PyMOL Python script that loads the backbone (N, CA, C, O; Angstrom):
from pymol import cmd

cmd.read_pdbstr("""\
ATOM      1  N   MET A   1     -30.942  -5.498  41.001  1.00  0.00           N
ATOM      2  CA  MET A   1     -30.571  -4.905  39.746  1.00  0.00           C
ATOM      3  C   MET A   1     -29.069  -4.618  39.709  1.00  0.00           C
ATOM      4  O   MET A   1     -28.412  -4.811  38.686  1.00  0.00           O
ATOM      5  N   SER A   2     -28.543  -4.158  40.834  1.00  0.00           N
ATOM      6  CA  SER A   2     -27.124  -3.841  40.910  1.00  0.00           C
ATOM      7  C   SER A   2     -26.273  -5.101  40.720  1.00  0.00           C
ATOM      8  O   SER A   2     -25.227  -5.056  40.072  1.00  0.00           O
ATOM      9  N   ARG A   3     -26.719  -6.207  41.282  1.00  0.00           N
ATOM     10  CA  ARG A   3     -25.958  -7.452  41.147  1.00  0.00           C
ATOM     11  C   ARG A   3     -25.944  -7.922  39.693  1.00  0.00           C
ATOM     12  O   ARG A   3     -24.934  -8.440  39.215  1.00  0.00           O
ATOM     13  N   LEU A   4     -27.036  -7.746  39.008  1.00  0.00           N
ATOM     14  CA  LEU A   4     -27.123  -8.137  37.598  1.00  0.00           C
ATOM     15  C   LEU A   4     -26.162  -7.282  36.749  1.00  0.00           C
ATOM     16  O   LEU A   4     -25.515  -7.784  35.830  1.00  0.00           O
ATOM     17  N   PHE A   5     -26.086  -6.006  37.070  1.00  0.00           N
ATOM     18  CA  PHE A   5     -25.162  -5.105  36.375  1.00  0.00           C
ATOM     19  C   PHE A   5     -23.721  -5.575  36.551  1.00  0.00           C
ATOM     20  O   PHE A   5     -22.978  -5.695  35.577  1.00  0.00           O
ATOM     21  N   TRP A   6     -23.331  -5.840  37.796  1.00  0.00           N
ATOM     22  CA  TRP A   6     -21.959  -6.255  38.057  1.00  0.00           C
ATOM     23  C   TRP A   6     -21.663  -7.637  37.480  1.00  0.00           C
ATOM     24  O   TRP A   6     -20.526  -7.922  37.105  1.00  0.00           O
ATOM     25  N   LEU A   7     -22.664  -8.481  37.408  1.00  0.00           N
ATOM     26  CA  LEU A   7     -22.489  -9.775  36.754  1.00  0.00           C
ATOM     27  C   LEU A   7     -22.185  -9.562  35.271  1.00  0.00           C
ATOM     28  O   LEU A   7     -21.294 -10.208  34.720  1.00  0.00           O
ATOM     29  N   GLY A   8     -22.916  -8.668  34.633  1.00  0.00           N
ATOM     30  CA  GLY A   8     -22.675  -8.354  33.216  1.00  0.00           C
ATOM     31  C   GLY A   8     -21.295  -7.759  32.988  1.00  0.00           C
ATOM     32  O   GLY A   8     -20.612  -8.101  32.022  1.00  0.00           O
ATOM     33  N   VAL A   9     -20.889  -6.866  33.884  1.00  0.00           N
ATOM     34  CA  VAL A   9     -19.552  -6.272  33.777  1.00  0.00           C
ATOM     35  C   VAL A   9     -18.490  -7.356  33.926  1.00  0.00           C
ATOM     36  O   VAL A   9     -17.504  -7.361  33.189  1.00  0.00           O
ATOM     37  N   GLY A  10     -18.678  -8.258  34.856  1.00  0.00           N
ATOM     38  CA  GLY A  10     -17.716  -9.343  35.067  1.00  0.00           C
ATOM     39  C   GLY A  10     -17.630 -10.272  33.867  1.00  0.00           C
ATOM     40  O   GLY A  10     -16.538 -10.682  33.472  1.00  0.00           O
ATOM     41  N   VAL A  11     -18.777 -10.605  33.287  1.00  0.00           N
ATOM     42  CA  VAL A  11     -18.783 -11.479  32.104  1.00  0.00           C
ATOM     43  C   VAL A  11     -18.071 -10.787  30.942  1.00  0.00           C
ATOM     44  O   VAL A  11     -17.261 -11.406  30.252  1.00  0.00           O
ATOM     45  N   ALA A  12     -18.371  -9.509  30.726  1.00  0.00           N
ATOM     46  CA  ALA A  12     -17.733  -8.766  29.631  1.00  0.00           C
ATOM     47  C   ALA A  12     -16.220  -8.681  29.842  1.00  0.00           C
ATOM     48  O   ALA A  12     -15.453  -8.856  28.895  1.00  0.00           O
ATOM     49  N   ALA A  13     -15.792  -8.416  31.068  1.00  0.00           N
ATOM     50  CA  ALA A  13     -14.361  -8.344  31.363  1.00  0.00           C
ATOM     51  C   ALA A  13     -13.706  -9.709  31.163  1.00  0.00           C
ATOM     52  O   ALA A  13     -12.592  -9.797  30.647  1.00  0.00           O
ATOM     53  N   GLY A  14     -14.392 -10.763  31.569  1.00  0.00           N
ATOM     54  CA  GLY A  14     -13.856 -12.112  31.395  1.00  0.00           C
ATOM     55  C   GLY A  14     -13.688 -12.476  29.929  1.00  0.00           C
ATOM     56  O   GLY A  14     -12.684 -13.076  29.547  1.00  0.00           O
ATOM     57  N   VAL A  15     -14.664 -12.116  29.110  1.00  0.00           N
ATOM     58  CA  VAL A  15     -14.577 -12.404  27.674  1.00  0.00           C
ATOM     59  C   VAL A  15     -13.423 -11.613  27.051  1.00  0.00           C
ATOM     60  O   VAL A  15     -12.643 -12.160  26.270  1.00  0.00           O
ATOM     61  N   ALA A  16     -13.317 -10.337  27.394  1.00  0.00           N
ATOM     62  CA  ALA A  16     -12.242  -9.507  26.841  1.00  0.00           C
ATOM     63  C   ALA A  16     -10.880 -10.045  27.259  1.00  0.00           C
ATOM     64  O   ALA A  16      -9.972 -10.143  26.433  1.00  0.00           O
ATOM     65  N   LEU A  17     -10.731 -10.394  28.527  1.00  0.00           N
ATOM     66  CA  LEU A  17      -9.468 -10.926  29.024  1.00  0.00           C
ATOM     67  C   LEU A  17      -9.143 -12.263  28.365  1.00  0.00           C
ATOM     68  O   LEU A  17      -7.989 -12.530  28.029  1.00  0.00           O
ATOM     69  N   SER A  18     -10.153 -13.095  28.181  1.00  0.00           N
ATOM     70  CA  SER A  18      -9.957 -14.391  27.542  1.00  0.00           C
ATOM     71  C   SER A  18      -9.449 -14.221  26.110  1.00  0.00           C
ATOM     72  O   SER A  18      -8.549 -14.942  25.679  1.00  0.00           O
ATOM     73  N   ARG A  19     -10.015 -13.285  25.387  1.00  0.00           N
ATOM     74  CA  ARG A  19      -9.573 -13.047  24.007  1.00  0.00           C
ATOM     75  C   ARG A  19      -8.137 -12.536  23.964  1.00  0.00           C
ATOM     76  O   ARG A  19      -7.345 -12.970  23.127  1.00  0.00           O
ATOM     77  N   LYS A  20      -7.807 -11.627  24.855  1.00  0.00           N
ATOM     78  CA  LYS A  20      -6.439 -11.099  24.898  1.00  0.00           C
ATOM     79  C   LYS A  20      -5.440 -12.206  25.231  1.00  0.00           C
ATOM     80  O   LYS A  20      -4.379 -12.297  24.613  1.00  0.00           O
ATOM     81  N   LEU A  21      -5.779 -13.037  26.198  1.00  0.00           N
ATOM     82  CA  LEU A  21      -4.883 -14.128  26.577  1.00  0.00           C
ATOM     83  C   LEU A  21      -4.718 -15.133  25.443  1.00  0.00           C
ATOM     84  O   LEU A  21      -3.618 -15.635  25.214  1.00  0.00           O
ATOM     85  N   ARG A  22      -5.797 -15.428  24.738  1.00  0.00           N
ATOM     86  CA  ARG A  22      -5.725 -16.359  23.615  1.00  0.00           C
ATOM     87  C   ARG A  22      -4.824 -15.787  22.518  1.00  0.00           C
ATOM     88  O   ARG A  22      -4.041 -16.517  21.910  1.00  0.00           O
ATOM     89  N   GLU A  23      -4.936 -14.482  22.268  1.00  0.00           N
ATOM     90  CA  GLU A  23      -4.097 -13.827  21.263  1.00  0.00           C
ATOM     91  C   GLU A  23      -2.622 -13.876  21.669  1.00  0.00           C
ATOM     92  O   GLU A  23      -1.758 -14.167  20.842  1.00  0.00           O
ATOM     93  N   LYS A  24      -2.340 -13.596  22.927  1.00  0.00           N
ATOM     94  CA  LYS A  24      -0.956 -13.640  23.412  1.00  0.00           C
ATOM     95  C   LYS A  24      -0.405 -15.062  23.375  1.00  0.00           C
ATOM     96  O   LYS A  24       0.767 -15.264  23.056  1.00  0.00           O
ATOM     97  N   ALA A  25      -1.234 -16.041  23.697  1.00  0.00           N
ATOM     98  CA  ALA A  25      -0.796 -17.433  23.655  1.00  0.00           C
ATOM     99  C   ALA A  25      -0.487 -17.845  22.216  1.00  0.00           C
ATOM    100  O   ALA A  25       0.469 -18.583  21.982  1.00  0.00           O
ATOM    101  N   TYR A  26      -1.279 -17.380  21.251  1.00  0.00           N
ATOM    102  CA  TYR A  26      -1.030 -17.700  19.847  1.00  0.00           C
ATOM    103  C   TYR A  26       0.300 -17.101  19.393  1.00  0.00           C
ATOM    104  O   TYR A  26       1.037 -17.731  18.634  1.00  0.00           O
ATOM    105  N   GLN A  27       0.607 -15.899  19.850  1.00  0.00           N
ATOM    106  CA  GLN A  27       1.857 -15.256  19.451  1.00  0.00           C
ATOM    107  C   GLN A  27       3.073 -16.020  19.963  1.00  0.00           C
ATOM    108  O   GLN A  27       4.162 -15.881  19.407  1.00  0.00           O
ATOM    109  N   ALA A  28       2.910 -16.812  20.997  1.00  0.00           N
ATOM    110  CA  ALA A  28       4.019 -17.590  21.552  1.00  0.00           C
ATOM    111  C   ALA A  28       4.190 -18.937  20.853  1.00  0.00           C
ATOM    112  O   ALA A  28       5.193 -19.617  21.070  1.00  0.00           O
ATOM    113  N   THR A  29       3.233 -19.330  20.023  1.00  0.00           N
ATOM    114  CA  THR A  29       3.347 -20.598  19.301  1.00  0.00           C
ATOM    115  C   THR A  29       4.277 -20.417  18.106  1.00  0.00           C
ATOM    116  O   THR A  29       4.525 -19.285  17.690  1.00  0.00           O
ATOM    117  N   PRO A  30       4.795 -21.505  17.549  1.00  0.00           N
ATOM    118  CA  PRO A  30       5.658 -21.387  16.366  1.00  0.00           C
ATOM    119  C   PRO A  30       4.973 -20.669  15.196  1.00  0.00           C
ATOM    120  O   PRO A  30       5.613 -19.894  14.484  1.00  0.00           O
ATOM    121  N   ALA A  31       3.697 -20.922  15.000  1.00  0.00           N
ATOM    122  CA  ALA A  31       2.977 -20.247  13.912  1.00  0.00           C
ATOM    123  C   ALA A  31       2.892 -18.742  14.166  1.00  0.00           C
ATOM    124  O   ALA A  31       3.046 -17.941  13.244  1.00  0.00           O
ATOM    125  N   GLY A  32       2.648 -18.371  15.405  1.00  0.00           N
ATOM    126  CA  GLY A  32       2.577 -16.949  15.747  1.00  0.00           C
ATOM    127  C   GLY A  32       3.921 -16.258  15.603  1.00  0.00           C
ATOM    128  O   GLY A  32       4.000 -15.126  15.127  1.00  0.00           O
ATOM    129  N   VAL A  33       4.983 -16.950  16.021  1.00  0.00           N
ATOM    130  CA  VAL A  33       6.325 -16.385  15.890  1.00  0.00           C
ATOM    131  C   VAL A  33       6.680 -16.233  14.411  1.00  0.00           C
ATOM    132  O   VAL A  33       7.246 -15.216  14.011  1.00  0.00           O
ATOM    133  N   ALA A  34       6.352 -17.232  13.605  1.00  0.00           N
ATOM    134  CA  ALA A  34       6.627 -17.159  12.170  1.00  0.00           C
ATOM    135  C   ALA A  34       5.872 -15.998  11.534  1.00  0.00           C
ATOM    136  O   ALA A  34       6.403 -15.313  10.660  1.00  0.00           O
ATOM    137  N   GLU A  35       4.657 -15.781  11.964  1.00  0.00           N
ATOM    138  CA  GLU A  35       3.869 -14.664  11.446  1.00  0.00           C
ATOM    139  C   GLU A  35       4.520 -13.330  11.812  1.00  0.00           C
ATOM    140  O   GLU A  35       4.598 -12.423  10.984  1.00  0.00           O
ATOM    141  N   ASN A  36       4.984 -13.218  13.054  1.00  0.00           N
ATOM    142  CA  ASN A  36       5.655 -11.986  13.482  1.00  0.00           C
ATOM    143  C   ASN A  36       6.951 -11.760  12.708  1.00  0.00           C
ATOM    144  O   ASN A  36       7.257 -10.633  12.318  1.00  0.00           O
ATOM    145  N   VAL A  37       7.707 -12.828  12.488  1.00  0.00           N
ATOM    146  CA  VAL A  37       8.964 -12.711  11.750  1.00  0.00           C
ATOM    147  C   VAL A  37       8.690 -12.319  10.303  1.00  0.00           C
ATOM    148  O   VAL A  37       9.393 -11.478   9.744  1.00  0.00           O
ATOM    149  N   SER A  38       7.677 -12.922   9.697  1.00  0.00           N
ATOM    150  CA  SER A  38       7.377 -12.585   8.304  1.00  0.00           C
ATOM    151  C   SER A  38       6.917 -11.137   8.183  1.00  0.00           C
ATOM    152  O   SER A  38       7.260 -10.462   7.213  1.00  0.00           O
ATOM    153  N   ASP A  39       6.148 -10.652   9.149  1.00  0.00           N
ATOM    154  CA  ASP A  39       5.743  -9.242   9.136  1.00  0.00           C
ATOM    155  C   ASP A  39       6.961  -8.330   9.268  1.00  0.00           C
ATOM    156  O   ASP A  39       7.060  -7.315   8.578  1.00  0.00           O
ATOM    157  N   ALA A  40       7.878  -8.692  10.148  1.00  0.00           N
ATOM    158  CA  ALA A  40       9.083  -7.885  10.342  1.00  0.00           C
ATOM    159  C   ALA A  40       9.950  -7.890   9.083  1.00  0.00           C
ATOM    160  O   ALA A  40      10.502  -6.855   8.710  1.00  0.00           O
ATOM    161  N   MET A  41      10.075  -9.040   8.430  1.00  0.00           N
ATOM    162  CA  MET A  41      10.868  -9.124   7.206  1.00  0.00           C
ATOM    163  C   MET A  41      10.232  -8.301   6.088  1.00  0.00           C
ATOM    164  O   MET A  41      10.934  -7.640   5.322  1.00  0.00           O
ATOM    165  N   ARG A  42       8.923  -8.344   5.996  1.00  0.00           N
ATOM    166  CA  ARG A  42       8.209  -7.558   4.987  1.00  0.00           C
ATOM    167  C   ARG A  42       8.437  -6.062   5.221  1.00  0.00           C
ATOM    168  O   ARG A  42       8.664  -5.302   4.280  1.00  0.00           O
ATOM    169  N   GLU A  43       8.375  -5.658   6.478  1.00  0.00           N
ATOM    170  CA  GLU A  43       8.606  -4.255   6.828  1.00  0.00           C
ATOM    171  C   GLU A  43      10.050  -3.852   6.528  1.00  0.00           C
ATOM    172  O   GLU A  43      10.294  -2.758   6.017  1.00  0.00           O
ATOM    173  N   LEU A  44      11.001  -4.724   6.840  1.00  0.00           N
ATOM    174  CA  LEU A  44      12.408  -4.453   6.564  1.00  0.00           C
ATOM    175  C   LEU A  44      12.654  -4.339   5.062  1.00  0.00           C
ATOM    176  O   LEU A  44      13.374  -3.445   4.615  1.00  0.00           O
ATOM    177  N   ALA A  45      12.062  -5.234   4.287  1.00  0.00           N
ATOM    178  CA  ALA A  45      12.234  -5.184   2.831  1.00  0.00           C
ATOM    179  C   ALA A  45      11.683  -3.879   2.266  1.00  0.00           C
ATOM    180  O   ALA A  45      12.284  -3.289   1.368  1.00  0.00           O
ATOM    181  N   GLY A  46      10.562  -3.434   2.777  1.00  0.00           N
ATOM    182  CA  GLY A  46      10.002  -2.159   2.333  1.00  0.00           C
ATOM    183  C   GLY A  46      10.908  -0.991   2.673  1.00  0.00           C
ATOM    184  O   GLY A  46      11.083  -0.076   1.869  1.00  0.00           O
ATOM    185  N   ALA A  47      11.484  -1.023   3.866  1.00  0.00           N
ATOM    186  CA  ALA A  47      12.388   0.053   4.286  1.00  0.00           C
ATOM    187  C   ALA A  47      13.659   0.058   3.446  1.00  0.00           C
ATOM    188  O   ALA A  47      14.149   1.125   3.074  1.00  0.00           O
ATOM    189  N   VAL A  48      14.197  -1.119   3.144  1.00  0.00           N
ATOM    190  CA  VAL A  48      15.401  -1.205   2.317  1.00  0.00           C
ATOM    191  C   VAL A  48      15.100  -0.707   0.905  1.00  0.00           C
ATOM    192  O   VAL A  48      15.909   0.005   0.309  1.00  0.00           O
ATOM    193  N   GLY A  49      13.948  -1.076   0.376  1.00  0.00           N
ATOM    194  CA  GLY A  49      13.558  -0.601  -0.956  1.00  0.00           C
ATOM    195  C   GLY A  49      13.410   0.908  -0.998  1.00  0.00           C
ATOM    196  O   GLY A  49      13.852   1.552  -1.949  1.00  0.00           O
ATOM    197  N   ALA A  50      12.794   1.473   0.021  1.00  0.00           N
ATOM    198  CA  ALA A  50      12.629   2.928   0.080  1.00  0.00           C
ATOM    199  C   ALA A  50      13.987   3.616   0.210  1.00  0.00           C
ATOM    200  O   ALA A  50      14.219   4.656  -0.406  1.00  0.00           O
ATOM    201  N   PHE A  51      14.875   3.043   1.003  1.00  0.00           N
ATOM    202  CA  PHE A  51      16.222   3.601   1.147  1.00  0.00           C
ATOM    203  C   PHE A  51      16.953   3.579  -0.190  1.00  0.00           C
ATOM    204  O   PHE A  51      17.589   4.562  -0.570  1.00  0.00           O
ATOM    205  N   GLY A  52      16.862   2.461  -0.900  1.00  0.00           N
ATOM    206  CA  GLY A  52      17.507   2.352  -2.211  1.00  0.00           C
ATOM    207  C   GLY A  52      16.967   3.381  -3.193  1.00  0.00           C
ATOM    208  O   GLY A  52      17.728   3.976  -3.957  1.00  0.00           O
ATOM    209  N   ALA A  53      15.659   3.589  -3.174  1.00  0.00           N
ATOM    210  CA  ALA A  53      15.053   4.589  -4.060  1.00  0.00           C
ATOM    211  C   ALA A  53      15.541   5.992  -3.704  1.00  0.00           C
ATOM    212  O   ALA A  53      15.813   6.799  -4.592  1.00  0.00           O
ATOM    213  N   ASP A  54      15.651   6.281  -2.420  1.00  0.00           N
ATOM    214  CA  ASP A  54      16.160   7.588  -1.987  1.00  0.00           C
ATOM    215  C   ASP A  54      17.612   7.785  -2.416  1.00  0.00           C
ATOM    216  O   ASP A  54      17.993   8.872  -2.851  1.00  0.00           O
ATOM    217  N   VAL A  55      18.417   6.737  -2.293  1.00  0.00           N
ATOM    218  CA  VAL A  55      19.825   6.827  -2.692  1.00  0.00           C
ATOM    219  C   VAL A  55      19.929   7.065  -4.194  1.00  0.00           C
ATOM    220  O   VAL A  55      20.706   7.913  -4.633  1.00  0.00           O
ATOM    221  N   ARG A  56      19.145   6.320  -4.994  1.00  0.00           N
ATOM    222  CA  ARG A  56      19.181   6.507  -6.444  1.00  0.00           C
ATOM    223  C   ARG A  56      18.749   7.912  -6.838  1.00  0.00           C
ATOM    224  O   ARG A  56      19.357   8.529  -7.712  1.00  0.00           O
ATOM    225  N   ALA A  57      17.703   8.416  -6.195  1.00  0.00           N
ATOM    226  CA  ALA A  57      17.235   9.774  -6.494  1.00  0.00           C
ATOM    227  C   ALA A  57      18.307  10.801  -6.133  1.00  0.00           C
ATOM    228  O   ALA A  57      18.528  11.756  -6.877  1.00  0.00           O
ATOM    229  N   GLY A  58      18.966  10.608  -5.005  1.00  0.00           N
ATOM    230  CA  GLY A  58      20.037  11.511  -4.602  1.00  0.00           C
ATOM    231  C   GLY A  58      21.218  11.457  -5.557  1.00  0.00           C
ATOM    232  O   GLY A  58      21.824  12.483  -5.865  1.00  0.00           O
ATOM    233  N   MET A  59      21.546  10.251  -6.027  1.00  0.00           N
ATOM    234  CA  MET A  59      22.647  10.110  -6.978  1.00  0.00           C
ATOM    235  C   MET A  59      22.323  10.823  -8.288  1.00  0.00           C
ATOM    236  O   MET A  59      23.177  11.510  -8.849  1.00  0.00           O
ATOM    237  N   GLN A  60      21.109  10.665  -8.772  1.00  0.00           N
ATOM    238  CA  GLN A  60      20.711  11.322 -10.015  1.00  0.00           C
ATOM    239  C   GLN A  60      20.727  12.840  -9.862  1.00  0.00           C
ATOM    240  O   GLN A  60      21.160  13.559 -10.763  1.00  0.00           O
ATOM    241  N   GLU A  61      20.258  13.312  -8.730  1.00  0.00           N
ATOM    242  CA  GLU A  61      20.255  14.753  -8.475  1.00  0.00           C
ATOM    243  C   GLU A  61      21.681  15.298  -8.423  1.00  0.00           C
ATOM    244  O   GLU A  61      21.977  16.343  -9.003  1.00  0.00           O
ATOM    245  N   ARG A  62      22.556  14.583  -7.728  1.00  0.00           N
ATOM    246  CA  ARG A  62      23.944  15.031  -7.619  1.00  0.00           C
ATOM    247  C   ARG A  62      24.639  14.965  -8.973  1.00  0.00           C
ATOM    248  O   ARG A  62      25.422  15.856  -9.304  1.00  0.00           O
ATOM    249  N   GLU A  63      24.369  13.925  -9.765  1.00  0.00           N
ATOM    250  CA  GLU A  63      24.966  13.816 -11.090  1.00  0.00           C
ATOM    251  C   GLU A  63      24.537  14.988 -11.971  1.00  0.00           C
ATOM    252  O   GLU A  63      25.349  15.538 -12.714  1.00  0.00           O
ATOM    253  N   LYS A  64      23.277  15.365 -11.888  1.00  0.00           N
ATOM    254  CA  LYS A  64      22.777  16.519 -12.647  1.00  0.00           C
ATOM    255  C   LYS A  64      23.489  17.792 -12.208  1.00  0.00           C
ATOM    256  O   LYS A  64      23.882  18.602 -13.047  1.00  0.00           O
ATOM    257  N   GLU A  65      23.660  17.976 -10.902  1.00  0.00           N
ATOM    258  CA  GLU A  65      24.378  19.151 -10.399  1.00  0.00           C
ATOM    259  C   GLU A  65      25.810  19.185 -10.922  1.00  0.00           C
ATOM    260  O   GLU A  65      26.295  20.235 -11.344  1.00  0.00           O
ATOM    261  N   LEU A  66      26.484  18.041 -10.896  1.00  0.00           N
ATOM    262  CA  LEU A  66      27.866  17.985 -11.370  1.00  0.00           C
ATOM    263  C   LEU A  66      27.947  18.243 -12.871  1.00  0.00           C
ATOM    264  O   LEU A  66      28.861  18.927 -13.333  1.00  0.00           O
ATOM    265  N   GLN A  67      26.998  17.703 -13.636  1.00  0.00           N
ATOM    266  CA  GLN A  67      26.975  17.955 -15.072  1.00  0.00           C
ATOM    267  C   GLN A  67      26.770  19.437 -15.359  1.00  0.00           C
ATOM    268  O   GLN A  67      27.397  19.984 -16.266  1.00  0.00           O
ATOM    269  N   ASP A  68      25.910  20.083 -14.603  1.00  0.00           N
ATOM    270  CA  ASP A  68      25.683  21.517 -14.779  1.00  0.00           C
ATOM    271  C   ASP A  68      26.947  22.316 -14.479  1.00  0.00           C
ATOM    272  O   ASP A  68      27.265  23.269 -15.191  1.00  0.00           O
ATOM    273  N   VAL A  69      27.667  21.932 -13.427  1.00  0.00           N
ATOM    274  CA  VAL A  69      28.909  22.627 -13.079  1.00  0.00           C
ATOM    275  C   VAL A  69      29.954  22.436 -14.174  1.00  0.00           C
ATOM    276  O   VAL A  69      30.632  23.391 -14.551  1.00  0.00           O
ATOM    277  N   VAL A  70      30.092  21.216 -14.688  1.00  0.00           N
ATOM    278  CA  VAL A  70      31.063  20.945 -15.750  1.00  0.00           C
ATOM    279  C   VAL A  70      30.700  21.741 -16.995  1.00  0.00           C
ATOM    280  O   VAL A  70      31.574  22.340 -17.622  1.00  0.00           O
ATOM    281  N   THR A  71      29.426  21.754 -17.359  1.00  0.00           N
ATOM    282  CA  THR A  71      28.982  22.502 -18.533  1.00  0.00           C
ATOM    283  C   THR A  71      29.253  23.992 -18.359  1.00  0.00           C
ATOM    284  O   THR A  71      29.713  24.657 -19.287  1.00  0.00           O
ATOM    285  N   GLU A  72      28.971  24.504 -17.188  1.00  0.00           N
ATOM    286  CA  GLU A  72      29.164  25.932 -16.918  1.00  0.00           C
ATOM    287  C   GLU A  72      30.633  26.323 -16.965  1.00  0.00           C
ATOM    288  O   GLU A  72      30.974  27.368 -17.520  1.00  0.00           O
ATOM    289  N   ARG A  73      31.500  25.512 -16.397  1.00  0.00           N
ATOM    290  CA  ARG A  73      32.912  25.887 -16.274  1.00  0.00           C
ATOM    291  C   ARG A  73      33.749  25.546 -17.504  1.00  0.00           C
ATOM    292  O   ARG A  73      34.695  26.265 -17.826  1.00  0.00           O
ATOM    293  N   SER A  74      33.409  24.459 -18.193  1.00  0.00           N
ATOM    294  CA  SER A  74      34.270  24.026 -19.294  1.00  0.00           C
ATOM    295  C   SER A  74      33.622  24.163 -20.659  1.00  0.00           C
ATOM    296  O   SER A  74      34.315  24.128 -21.676  1.00  0.00           O
ATOM    297  N   GLY A  75      32.332  24.315 -20.702  1.00  0.00           N
ATOM    298  CA  GLY A  75      31.653  24.379 -21.988  1.00  0.00           C
ATOM    299  C   GLY A  75      31.406  23.014 -22.583  1.00  0.00           C
ATOM    300  O   GLY A  75      30.877  22.916 -23.690  1.00  0.00           O
ATOM    301  N   VAL A  76      31.771  21.960 -21.884  1.00  0.00           N
ATOM    302  CA  VAL A  76      31.539  20.598 -22.355  1.00  0.00           C
ATOM    303  C   VAL A  76      30.217  20.121 -21.785  1.00  0.00           C
ATOM    304  O   VAL A  76      30.010  20.101 -20.572  1.00  0.00           O
ATOM    305  N   ARG A  77      29.326  19.736 -22.694  1.00  0.00           N
ATOM    306  CA  ARG A  77      28.020  19.251 -22.246  1.00  0.00           C
ATOM    307  C   ARG A  77      28.079  17.731 -22.153  1.00  0.00           C
ATOM    308  O   ARG A  77      28.404  17.058 -23.132  1.00  0.00           O
ATOM    309  N   LEU A  78      27.770  17.197 -20.996  1.00  0.00           N
ATOM    310  CA  LEU A  78      27.820  15.754 -20.756  1.00  0.00           C
ATOM    311  C   LEU A  78      26.427  15.164 -20.878  1.00  0.00           C
ATOM    312  O   LEU A  78      25.462  15.698 -20.333  1.00  0.00           O
ATOM    313  N   HIS A  79      26.336  14.058 -21.599  1.00  0.00           N
ATOM    314  CA  HIS A  79      25.080  13.308 -21.703  1.00  0.00           C
ATOM    315  C   HIS A  79      25.381  11.870 -21.325  1.00  0.00           C
ATOM    316  O   HIS A  79      25.857  11.100 -22.159  1.00  0.00           O
ATOM    317  N   GLY A  80      25.114  11.499 -20.099  1.00  0.00           N
ATOM    318  CA  GLY A  80      25.399  10.142 -19.648  1.00  0.00           C
ATOM    319  C   GLY A  80      26.891   9.884 -19.677  1.00  0.00           C
ATOM    320  O   GLY A  80      27.655  10.613 -19.046  1.00  0.00           O
ATOM    321  N   ALA A  81      27.328   8.839 -20.413  1.00  0.00           N
ATOM    322  CA  ALA A  81      28.744   8.494 -20.472  1.00  0.00           C
ATOM    323  C   ALA A  81      29.452   9.212 -21.615  1.00  0.00           C
ATOM    324  O   ALA A  81      30.679   9.166 -21.701  1.00  0.00           O
ATOM    325  N   ARG A  82      28.696   9.881 -22.502  1.00  0.00           N
ATOM    326  CA  ARG A  82      29.299  10.567 -23.646  1.00  0.00           C
ATOM    327  C   ARG A  82      29.522  12.039 -23.330  1.00  0.00           C
ATOM    328  O   ARG A  82      28.777  12.639 -22.556  1.00  0.00           O
ATOM    329  N   ALA A  83      30.535  12.601 -23.927  1.00  0.00           N
ATOM    330  CA  ALA A  83      30.803  14.028 -23.752  1.00  0.00           C
ATOM    331  C   ALA A  83      30.855  14.678 -25.131  1.00  0.00           C
ATOM    332  O   ALA A  83      31.463  14.132 -26.051  1.00  0.00           O
ATOM    333  N   ARG A  84      30.214  15.852 -25.280  1.00  0.00           N
ATOM    334  CA  ARG A  84      30.257  16.604 -26.534  1.00  0.00           C
ATOM    335  C   ARG A  84      30.521  18.063 -26.212  1.00  0.00           C
ATOM    336  O   ARG A  84      30.267  18.518 -25.096  1.00  0.00           O
ATOM    337  N   ARG A  85      31.022  18.781 -27.176  1.00  0.00           N
ATOM    338  CA  ARG A  85      31.238  20.211 -27.004  1.00  0.00           C
ATOM    339  C   ARG A  85      29.891  20.912 -27.051  1.00  0.00           C
ATOM    340  O   ARG A  85      29.024  20.539 -27.841  1.00  0.00           O
ATOM    341  N   ALA A  86      29.709  21.926 -26.211  1.00  0.00           N
ATOM    342  CA  ALA A  86      28.451  22.660 -26.156  1.00  0.00           C
ATOM    343  C   ALA A  86      28.242  23.503 -27.403  1.00  0.00           C
ATOM    344  O   ALA A  86      27.106  23.816 -27.759  1.00  0.00           O
ATOM    345  N   ASP A  87      29.340  23.875 -28.076  1.00  0.00           N
ATOM    346  CA  ASP A  87      29.205  24.741 -29.244  1.00  0.00           C
ATOM    347  C   ASP A  87      29.108  23.956 -30.544  1.00  0.00           C
ATOM    348  O   ASP A  87      29.225  24.560 -31.610  1.00  0.00           O
ATOM    349  N   ASP A  88      28.902  22.650 -30.514  1.00  0.00           N
ATOM    350  CA  ASP A  88      28.753  21.830 -31.729  1.00  0.00           C
ATOM    351  C   ASP A  88      27.458  22.124 -32.422  1.00  0.00           C
ATOM    352  O   ASP A  88      27.164  21.530 -33.460  1.00  0.00           O
TER     353      ASP A  88
END
""", "prot")
cmd.dss("prot")
cmd.show_as("cartoon", "prot")
cmd.util.cbc("prot")
cmd.orient("prot")
């Protein structure tokens, strides 16, 4: 019974090792490398997009802060590229 158990353990380990080796061998092929590169490019594009969104949000927030300061100190209310007097 003990020998049958160890035979089963050996077969299971062999199958698992075989699958891992096949996966690693595929990653070394041109198709596997292309897949890895495309995944990395997709991840990079997502990170660049998120960075751009963060920068735009920060710019809008800072522009609002600056507009509030200008309005408070000068009485000129700014709307985008146009400027009007606050007391109009």
